C-alpha positions as semicolon CSV with decimal commas, in nm:
position;residue;x (nm);y (nm);z (nm)
1;M;9,982;13,635;6,427
2;K;10,309;13,579;6,515
3;N;10,423;13,531;6,891
4;Q;10,577;13,813;6,996
5;S;10,819;13,706;7,306
6;P;11,099;13,476;7,117
7;V;11,041;13,117;7,148
8;A;11,314;12,924;7,341
9;V;11,504;12,591;7,244
10;L;11,701;12,429;7,530
11;G;11,955;12,222;7,304
12;G;12,243;12,229;7,081
13;G;12,182;11,912;6,927
14;S;12,052;11,786;6,645
15;F;11,677;11,768;6,693
16;G;11,684;12,116;6,884
17;T;11,871;12,245;6,627
18;A;11,591;12,146;6,346
19;I;11,316;12,253;6,574
20;A;11,497;12,602;6,581
21;N;11,498;12,632;6,259
22;L;11,173;12,485;6,182
23;L;11,021;12,768;6,426
24;A;11,232;13,067;6,313
25;E;11,118;12,917;5,912
26;N;10,766;12,972;6,057
27;G;10,855;13,364;6,176
28;H;10,926;13,344;6,508
29;R;11,226;13,454;6,659
30;V;11,383;13,188;6,853
31;R;11,705;13,166;7,151
32;Q;11,857;12,821;7,125
33;W;12,041;12,786;7,448
34;M;12,305;12,523;7,490
35;R;12,574;12,438;7,735
36;N;12,885;12,506;7,543
37;E;12,932;12,864;7,496
38;T;13,192;12,792;7,235
39;Q;12,949;12,591;7,037
40;A;12,707;12,904;7,063
41;E;12,959;13,141;6,966
42;T;13,090;12,875;6,627
43;M;12,710;12,882;6,567
44;R;12,637;13,284;6,584
45;S;12,974;13,352;6,351
46;Q;12,943;13,075;6,136
47;R;12,536;13,032;6,100
48;Q;12,589;12,629;6,157
49;N;12,624;12,377;6,445
50;P;13,002;12,244;6,433
51;N;12,895;11,925;6,590
52;Y;12,548;11,850;6,429
53;L;12,398;11,878;6,085
54;T;12,694;12,075;6,005
55;D;12,571;12,101;5,664
56;V;12,204;12,319;5,749
57;P;12,271;12,673;5,766
58;I;12,147;12,830;6,091
59;L;11,828;13,063;5,980
60;P;11,890;13,417;6,063
61;G;11,568;13,416;6,320
62;V;11,787;13,185;6,545
63;E;11,993;13,284;6,794
64;P;12,248;13,048;6,963
65;V;12,287;13,150;7,331
66;N;12,459;13,064;7,622
67;D;12,262;13,251;7,924
68;L;12,002;13,028;8,050
69;V;11,832;13,224;8,298
70;Q;11,784;13,534;8,011
71;T;11,630;13,290;7,775
72;L;11,401;13,154;8,060
73;D;11,336;13,510;8,132
74;E;11,227;13,629;7,793
75;C;11,060;13,325;7,652
76;E;10,736;13,232;7,758
77;L;10,713;12,890;7,502
78;I;10,987;12,659;7,532
79;F;11,106;12,355;7,391
80;V;11,348;12,081;7,584
81;A;11,574;11,930;7,392
82;L;11,825;11,809;7,695
83;P;12,034;11,515;7,691
84;S;11,750;11,288;7,991
85;S;12,113;11,259;8,212
86;A;12,149;11,628;8,166
87;L;11,777;11,767;8,198
88;R;11,701;11,754;8,579
89;Q;12,044;11,900;8,643
90;A;12,030;12,210;8,381
91;L;11,665;12,307;8,516
92;Q;11,650;12,233;8,861
93;P;11,842;12,556;8,985
94;H;11,586;12,715;8,776
95;A;11,267;12,610;8,912
96;S;11,116;12,965;9,057
97;R;11,133;13,103;8,631
98;L;10,923;12,828;8,479
99;A;10,625;12,885;8,710
100;G;10,356;12,930;8,428
101;K;10,605;12,883;8,109
102;L;10,501;12,641;7,868
103;L;10,756;12,380;7,877
104;I;10,747;12,137;7,595
105;S;10,943;11,780;7,628
106;M;11,119;11,651;7,330
107;T;11,372;11,411;7,485
108;K;11,315;11,052;7,443
109;G;11,382;10,890;7,811
110;I;11,329;10,767;8,118
111;E;11,537;10,878;8,430
112;A;11,715;10,565;8,565
113;Q;11,679;10,622;8,986
114;S;11,317;10,706;8,955
115;F;11,146;10,603;8,626
116;M;11,046;10,974;8,559
117;L;10,968;11,049;8,241
118;M;11,122;11,408;8,116
119;S;10,804;11,585;8,115
120;Q;10,723;11,447;8,487
121;I;11,055;11,531;8,588
122;L;10,962;11,940;8,432
123;E;10,664;11,880;8,618
124;D;10,852;11,781;8,948
125;I;11,074;12,049;8,887
126;A;10,848;12,320;8,823
127;P;10,478;12,215;8,917
128;D;10,285;12,551;8,841
129;A;10,412;12,520;8,441
130;R;10,229;12,423;8,191
131;I;10,405;12,105;8,069
132;G;10,348;11,896;7,681
133;V;10,519;11,648;7,487
134;L;10,644;11,676;7,126
135;S;10,716;11,295;6,997
136;G;10,665;11,106;6,655
137;P;10,850;10,961;6,366
138;N;11,099;11,279;6,376
139;L;11,467;11,242;6,215
140;A;11,615;11,558;6,275
141;R;11,811;11,526;5,947
142;E;11,468;11,507;5,778
143;I;11,291;11,769;5,947
144;A;11,619;11,977;5,872
145;D;11,592;11,908;5,538
146;H;11,197;11,962;5,458
147;A;11,084;11,615;5,395
148;L;10,714;11,594;5,498
149;T;10,703;11,499;5,854
150;A;10,403;11,474;6,124
151;T;10,418;11,469;6,536
152;V;10,180;11,478;6,809
153;I;10,214;11,732;7,082
154;A;10,008;11,585;7,345
155;S;9,864;11,694;7,675
156;D;9,567;11,791;7,852
157;D;9,608;12,142;7,816
158;E;9,374;12,203;7,484
159;T;9,531;12,568;7,494
160;L;9,859;12,460;7,463
161;C;9,854;12,178;7,219
162;Q;9,668;12,469;7,021
163;H;9,925;12,724;7,038
164;V;10,251;12,444;6,969
165;Q;10,031;12,351;6,667
166;D;10,008;12,686;6,522
167;V;10,405;12,781;6,615
168;L;10,537;12,418;6,446
169;H;10,300;12,395;6,151
170;G;10,441;12,450;5,840
171;R;10,423;12,390;5,478
172;T;10,695;12,070;5,531
173;F;10,590;12,007;5,909
174;R;10,227;11,900;6,041
175;V;10,162;11,866;6,415
176;Y;9,857;11,598;6,551
177;A;9,729;11,677;6,938
178;S;9,656;11,427;7,157
179;P;9,530;11,415;7,535
180;D;9,729;11,139;7,632
181;R;10,086;11,272;7,740
182;F;10,196;10,979;7,899
183;G;10,125;10,714;7,649
184;V;10,260;10,933;7,380
185;E;10,579;11,008;7,585
186;L;10,640;10,645;7,681
187;G;10,603;10,531;7,318
188;G;10,901;10,785;7,220
189;A;11,080;10,633;7,490
190;L;11,054;10,283;7,473
191;K;11,121;10,273;7,079
192;N;11,459;10,343;7,088
193;V;11,502;10,008;7,256
194;Y;11,377;9,840;6,980
195;A;11,591;10,032;6,731
196;I;11,917;9,911;6,852
197;M;11,800;9,534;6,826
198;A;11,655;9,647;6,460
199;G;12,004;9,791;6,400
200;L;12,185;9,466;6,513
201;A;11,937;9,228;6,309
202;A;12,006;9,457;5,991
203;A;12,399;9,443;5,995
204;L;12,387;9,075;6,015
205;N;12,081;9,040;5,699
206;M;11,808;8,880;5,885
207;G;11,549;8,861;5,666
208;E;11,235;9,076;5,570
209;N;11,032;8,858;5,756
210;T;11,262;8,902;6,073
211;K;11,225;9,255;6,091
212;S;10,877;9,281;6,034
213;M;10,808;9,022;6,349
214;L;11,075;9,241;6,542
215;I;10,892;9,548;6,486
216;T;10,548;9,398;6,513
217;R;10,617;9,232;6,885
218;A;10,845;9,518;6,986
219;L;10,485;9,724;6,905
220;A;10,274;9,436;7,128
221;E;10,563;9,451;7,398
222;M;10,579;9,871;7,407
223;T;10,192;9,867;7,424
224;R;10,142;9,608;7,718
225;F;10,401;9,784;7,913
226;A;10,253;10,116;7,865
227;V;9,898;9,996;7,939
228;K;10,040;9,833;8,255
229;L;10,072;10,186;8,368
230;G;9,822;10,352;8,264
231;A;9,814;10,496;7,896
232;N;9,561;10,438;7,647
233;P;9,679;10,130;7,391
234;M;9,486;10,364;7,100
235;T;9,785;10,595;7,151
236;F;10,055;10,339;6,983
237;L;9,876;10,302;6,661
238;G;9,945;10,646;6,598
239;L;10,247;10,862;6,479
240;A;10,407;10,862;6,865
241;G;10,356;10,468;6,888
242;V;10,388;10,231;6,568
243;G;10,470;10,558;6,329
244;D;10,776;10,627;6,599
245;L;10,866;10,244;6,612
246;I;10,901;10,217;6,237
247;V;11,133;10,464;6,115
248;T;11,362;10,435;6,436
249;C;11,377;10,079;6,314
250;S;11,440;10,094;5,956
251;S;11,647;10,428;5,901
252;P;12,021;10,449;5,921
253;K;11,937;10,780;6,025
254;S;11,834;10,687;6,401
255;R;12,084;10,733;6,671
256;N;11,979;10,367;6,863
257;Y;11,980;10,195;6,509
258;Q;12,402;10,275;6,430
259;V;12,453;10,124;6,781
260;G;12,314;9,787;6,646
261;W;12,485;9,822;6,365
262;A;12,788;9,875;6,462
263;L;12,740;9,597;6,709
264;G;12,612;9,365;6,476
265;E;12,952;9,424;6,297
266;G;13,171;9,321;6,639
267;L;13,265;9,644;6,820
268;G;13,137;9,626;7,193
269;L;12,866;9,836;7,338
270;D;13,124;10,121;7,443
271;E;13,338;10,116;7,110
272;A;12,976;10,153;6,932
273;V;12,845;10,444;7,161
274;D;13,178;10,607;7,093
275;R;13,190;10,606;6,748
276;L;12,845;10,715;6,717
277;G;12,937;11,041;6,894
278;E;12,612;11,150;6,976
279;V;12,398;11,025;7,314
280;A;12,177;10,722;7,250
281;E;11,884;10,687;7,488
282;G;11,797;10,338;7,396
283;V;12,099;10,195;7,626
284;N;11,996;10,355;7,952
285;T;11,676;10,287;7,872
286;L;11,709;9,950;7,830
287;K;11,842;9,929;8,174
288;V;11,555;10,094;8,383
289;L;11,275;9,916;8,142
290;K;11,406;9,565;8,163
291;A;11,420;9,647;8,588
292;K;11,047;9,790;8,570
293;A;10,931;9,531;8,357
294;E;11,051;9,257;8,618
295;E;10,902;9,465;8,901
296;L;10,567;9,483;8,718
297;Q;10,559;9,113;8,663
298;V;10,507;9,250;8,221
299;Y;10,610;8,980;7,939
300;M;10,893;9,143;7,771
301;P;11,101;8,892;7,591
302;L;11,281;9,133;7,340
303;V;11,333;9,378;7,638
304;S;11,506;9,064;7,806
305;G;11,678;8,904;7,536
306;L;11,857;9,234;7,398
307;Y;11,955;9,276;7,760
308;A;12,149;8,971;7,771
309;I;12,355;9,013;7,459
310;L;12,442;9,410;7,580
311;F;12,511;9,325;7,944
312;E;12,506;8,971;8,004
313;K;12,774;8,819;7,707
314;Y;12,451;8,622;7,598
315;T;12,545;8,534;7,185
316;L;12,252;8,681;6,961
317;D;12,228;8,301;6,881
318;Q;12,165;8,189;7,210
319;V;11,875;8,465;7,257
320;I;11,756;8,366;6,889
321;E;11,681;8,027;7,053
322;M;11,541;8,134;7,370
323;L;11,280;8,362;7,190
324;M;11,164;8,077;6,955
325;L;11,156;7,852;7,228
326;S;10,970;7,997;7,450
327;E;10,550;7,952;7,490
328;P;10,373;8,106;7,221
329;K;10,143;8,425;7,315
330;T;9,856;8,624;7,191
331;D;9,910;8,793;6,878
332;V;9,742;9,119;7,014
333;D;9,638;9,175;7,318
334;F;9,359;9,420;7,365
335;I;9,143;9,283;7,130
336;S;8,788;9,258;7,273
337;S;8,706;8,884;7,343
338;T;8,353;8,903;7,173
339;G;8,580;8,941;6,844
340;F;8,503;9,322;6,780
């Protein structure tokens, strides 16, 4: 039986629009809230998003709205797809309305001042809410085009996971569950950094060996860092780890990959971000990740190298030389010393 109350999607970007359509296709009434009333009105009248996925029709079950109070009051299940920089500001004034709600974070970012992940911010704002994270190799364009896709809903709340699986699972979209909310969410945030590097390498026509090396060493760095913070290393062998990393580091549809590609073409960082016209979470994540890695003394040479290129005016050749001359480490950090 379909959910009787509407499902909310907060955010009018590509991913929010794709998930809203997916929910509607599964028979659910959807309130898609966005901050811009003009955008909401255009979507209502023209049945398409004027800024994102412009050729994808908005299904009849999706109601684009601009009234956040009414949306929160009407909906028990709320998918949050707001930019990381706007999430706290948008929801903090309505904290009392979120008690007992099911809040599913879909934003892959880290708050700069606190190093809090988006689900941790939701927990901070609404300690009585039930929190989950949706993450995986999920390009919005391909979801909207019904490419076969799988994702992960992560929470220690098994009932919440089952509910999200029920409402999202469809003929082209499969939802797996994980109890490791922190690991799943951290994987989704960290991979954006490496996607910038992958796009840069691709624009400079680096070889397949190089691309493979970057992706696998990126996975090693991500896992090493996440485990230091308490995540399960096995999470990174799944969809939200290596799966998300592969798609983000190999697809021109990835926003962060596009920023890296523009840098490889010779654009400055501000120009690259402006040309994208959307939020590239990896740029902000890189800044806070480098600082946190140094604080925790976690070895992350790719992060340090990309930071040097973007913010310290190092050339790619200089960074490559530093990386190749650094002391070799073990290939995989979490193999048992007994060999099993």
